[in-house]
C-alpha positions as CSV (number, residue, x, y, z in Angstrom):
1,X,0.0,0.0,0.0
2,X,1.9,3.0,-1.3
3,X,-0.4,5.4,0.6
4,X,1.3,4.3,3.9
5,X,4.8,5.2,2.6
6,X,6.0,8.3,4.4
7,X,7.6,11.3,2.9
8,X,11.1,11.8,4.3
9,X,13.6,14.7,4.2
10,X,17.2,14.5,5.4
11,X,18.7,17.4,7.4
12,X,22.4,17.7,7.9
13,X,23.1,20.5,10.5
14,X,26.6,21.9,10.4
15,X,27.5,24.8,12.6
16,X,30.5,27.0,11.7
17,X,32.0,27.4,15.2
18,X,33.3,24.3,16.9
19,X,35.0,24.9,20.2
20,X,37.0,21.7,20.4
21,X,38.0,21.4,16.7
22,X,37.6,24.6,14.8
23,X,36.4,24.3,11.2
24,X,35.8,20.5,11.6
25,X,33.0,20.2,9.1
26,X,35.2,21.4,6.2
27,X,38.4,19.8,7.7
28,X,39.8,17.2,5.2
29,X,39.4,13.5,6.3
30,X,41.6,11.6,3.9
31,X,41.2,14.2,1.2
32,X,37.4,14.9,1.6
33,X,35.8,17.6,3.7
34,X,34.1,15.9,6.7
35,X,30.6,17.2,5.7
36,X,31.0,15.5,2.3
37,X,30.8,12.0,3.8
38,X,27.3,12.8,5.2
39,X,26.1,14.4,2.0
40,X,27.3,11.3,0.0
41,X,25.4,9.0,2.4
42,X,22.3,11.1,2.1
43,X,22.4,11.0,-1.8
44,X,22.4,7.2,-1.6
45,X,19.1,7.3,0.4
46,X,17.1,10.2,-1.0
47,X,16.9,12.5,-4.0
48,X,18.9,15.8,-3.8
49,X,15.6,17.8,-3.6
50,X,14.9,16.0,-0.3
51,X,18.3,16.6,1.3
52,X,19.0,19.8,3.3
53,X,22.4,21.1,4.6
54,X,21.7,23.7,7.3
55,X,24.7,25.8,8.2
56,X,25.9,29.3,9.1
57,X,29.2,28.4,7.4
58,X,29.3,29.6,3.8
59,X,32.1,27.2,2.9
60,X,29.8,24.3,4.0
61,X,26.9,25.8,2.0
62,X,29.3,26.0,-1.1
63,X,30.3,22.3,-0.7
64,X,26.6,21.3,-0.4
65,X,25.6,23.3,-3.5
66,X,28.3,21.5,-5.5
67,X,26.5,18.2,-4.8
68,X,23.1,19.7,-5.9
69,X,21.4,19.3,-2.5
70,X,19.2,22.0,-0.8
71,X,20.7,24.5,1.5
72,X,19.5,26.8,4.3
73,X,21.7,29.5,5.7
74,X,21.1,29.4,9.4
75,X,20.1,32.8,11.0
76,X,22.6,34.4,13.4
77,X,20.2,33.9,16.4
78,X,20.5,30.1,15.8
79,X,24.3,30.0,15.5
80,X,25.4,30.4,19.1
81,X,27.1,27.8,21.4
82,X,23.8,27.5,23.2
83,X,21.6,26.7,20.3
84,X,20.2,23.2,20.4
85,X,19.9,20.9,17.4
86,X,16.2,20.7,18.3
87,X,15.9,24.5,17.8
88,X,17.7,24.3,14.4
89,X,15.5,21.5,13.2
90,X,12.3,23.3,14.3
91,X,13.3,26.4,12.4
92,X,14.3,24.3,9.3
93,X,11.0,22.2,9.3
94,X,8.9,25.3,9.7
95,X,10.7,26.6,6.6
96,X,10.3,23.3,4.8
97,X,6.6,22.8,5.5
98,X,5.7,26.0,3.7
99,X,7.0,24.4,0.5
100,X,6.6,20.6,0.6
101,X,4.8,17.8,2.4
102,X,7.1,16.0,4.9
103,X,6.1,13.4,7.4
104,X,9.5,12.8,9.0
105,X,13.0,14.0,9.2
106,X,16.2,11.9,9.0
107,X,18.9,13.6,11.0
108,X,22.5,12.9,9.9
109,X,25.1,14.6,12.1
110,X,28.3,15.4,10.1
111,X,30.4,14.3,13.1
112,X,29.9,10.7,12.0
113,X,31.3,10.1,8.5
114,X,30.4,6.4,8.4
115,X,27.0,5.1,7.7
116,X,26.0,1.7,6.3
117,X,23.3,2.5,3.7
118,X,21.6,-0.9,4.2
119,X,21.4,-0.1,7.9
120,X,19.8,3.3,7.3
121,X,17.2,1.8,4.8
122,X,16.4,-0.9,7.4
123,X,16.0,1.9,10.1
124,X,13.5,3.7,7.8
125,X,11.5,0.5,7.4
126,X,11.5,-0.2,11.1
127,X,10.4,3.4,11.8
128,X,7.6,3.2,9.3
129,X,6.3,0.0,10.8
130,X,6.8,1.0,14.4
131,X,4.0,3.5,14.8
132,X,6.5,5.5,17.0
133,X,7.1,9.3,16.7
134,X,10.9,8.9,16.7
135,X,13.8,6.4,16.3
136,X,17.4,6.7,17.5
137,X,20.4,4.4,17.4
138,X,21.9,3.1,20.6
139,X,25.1,1.1,21.4
140,X,25.5,-1.3,24.3
141,X,27.9,-0.5,27.0
142,X,29.8,-3.0,29.2
143,X,31.3,-0.3,31.5
144,X,30.7,-0.3,35.2
145,X,29.0,3.0,35.7
146,X,28.4,4.9,38.9
147,X,28.2,8.4,40.4
148,X,30.4,10.2,43.0
149,X,28.8,12.3,45.6
150,X,30.8,13.8,48.5
151,X,33.7,11.5,47.5
152,X,31.5,8.4,47.8
153,X,31.2,6.2,44.7
154,X,27.8,4.7,44.2
155,X,27.5,2.0,41.4
156,X,24.6,2.4,39.1
157,X,24.5,-0.7,36.9
158,X,26.3,-3.2,39.0
159,X,27.4,-4.1,42.5
160,X,31.0,-4.2,43.8
161,X,32.7,-7.5,42.9
162,X,30.4,-8.3,40.0
163,X,32.0,-9.6,36.8
164,X,31.8,-7.4,33.7
165,X,30.2,-10.2,31.7
166,X,27.4,-10.5,34.3
167,X,26.4,-6.8,34.1
168,X,22.8,-5.9,33.1
169,X,22.8,-4.5,29.6
170,X,23.2,-0.7,29.5
171,X,22.9,1.4,26.4
172,X,23.9,4.8,25.2
173,X,22.7,7.1,22.5
174,X,25.5,7.0,19.9
175,X,24.3,9.8,17.6
176,X,24.6,7.8,14.4
177,X,21.0,8.2,13.2
178,X,17.8,9.9,14.3
179,X,14.4,9.8,12.5
180,X,11.6,12.0,13.9
181,X,8.1,12.9,12.7
182,X,7.8,16.5,11.7
183,X,4.9,17.1,14.2
184,X,7.3,16.2,17.1
185,X,10.1,18.4,15.7
186,X,7.6,21.3,15.5
187,X,7.0,20.7,19.3
188,X,10.7,21.1,19.8
189,X,11.5,17.4,20.2
190,X,14.0,15.1,18.4
191,X,13.7,12.1,20.8
192,X,10.1,11.5,21.9
193,X,9.0,9.5,24.9
194,X,8.1,6.5,22.7
195,X,11.5,6.6,20.8
196,X,12.2,3.3,19.1
197,X,15.7,2.1,20.2
198,X,17.6,0.6,17.3
199,X,20.7,-1.2,18.5
200,X,23.8,-0.6,16.5
201,X,27.1,-2.0,17.8
202,X,29.4,-1.9,14.7
203,X,32.6,0.0,14.8
204,X,31.1,2.9,12.7
205,X,28.8,3.7,15.6
206,X,31.7,4.4,17.9
207,X,32.9,7.3,15.7
208,X,31.8,10.8,16.8
209,X,34.3,13.5,15.6
210,X,34.8,16.3,18.1
211,X,38.5,16.3,18.7
212,X,41.7,15.8,16.6
213,X,42.0,12.3,18.3
214,X,38.6,11.4,16.9
215,X,39.8,12.5,13.5
216,X,42.8,10.2,13.7
217,X,40.6,7.4,14.8
218,X,38.3,7.9,11.8
219,X,41.3,7.9,9.5
220,X,42.6,4.7,10.9
221,X,39.2,3.0,10.4
222,X,39.0,4.2,6.7
223,X,42.5,3.0,6.1
224,X,41.8,-0.4,7.7
225,X,38.6,-0.8,5.6
226,X,40.5,0.2,2.4
227,X,43.2,-2.4,3.1
228,X,40.8,-5.3,3.7
């Protein structure tokens, strides 16, 4: 039933000022600007008319235009260190809905250059069949976590002396992929209370580029894949 197929748009938000790694979205990762990896992934999923790069960095906008995707120059008031991704998406979707029909947004963060296209297509199918308002990817963690208050350590997910392999499964949001219905984004939400947790434990999900060390890690993974 084609009537049940949802209309998706991809948004890649890329802010100019990065505190920890200045200019990271245009920094070359093995000869390609970091943002290019996300644009190329997006083009394997949707048509250029359904892909938006949202940035206050004109060099990012220029790269996006060279791939024929849509661009939106972010207003100054949404370009500060304190602006949330949710605010950026809300502004973008308000702009988008004036022009086109859109049921849900696929958020690709440029800090992760690796995406398995089959995995994303699977995520889209899962989302459409889930009846949920959002989907996000999570990785499992086998770390013994706790909090420290007044120099007292309190375990959260284990008890002292417990073996790592006997831990209850804990998961963390890895930032690889988000899909959210536009009506939730217009409420200012990316993750909704009924978010569908899609587990993703491959090496790509561990990459999130914020520092020069992350860049070196990403380069090592690409080199290793190319040499297989």
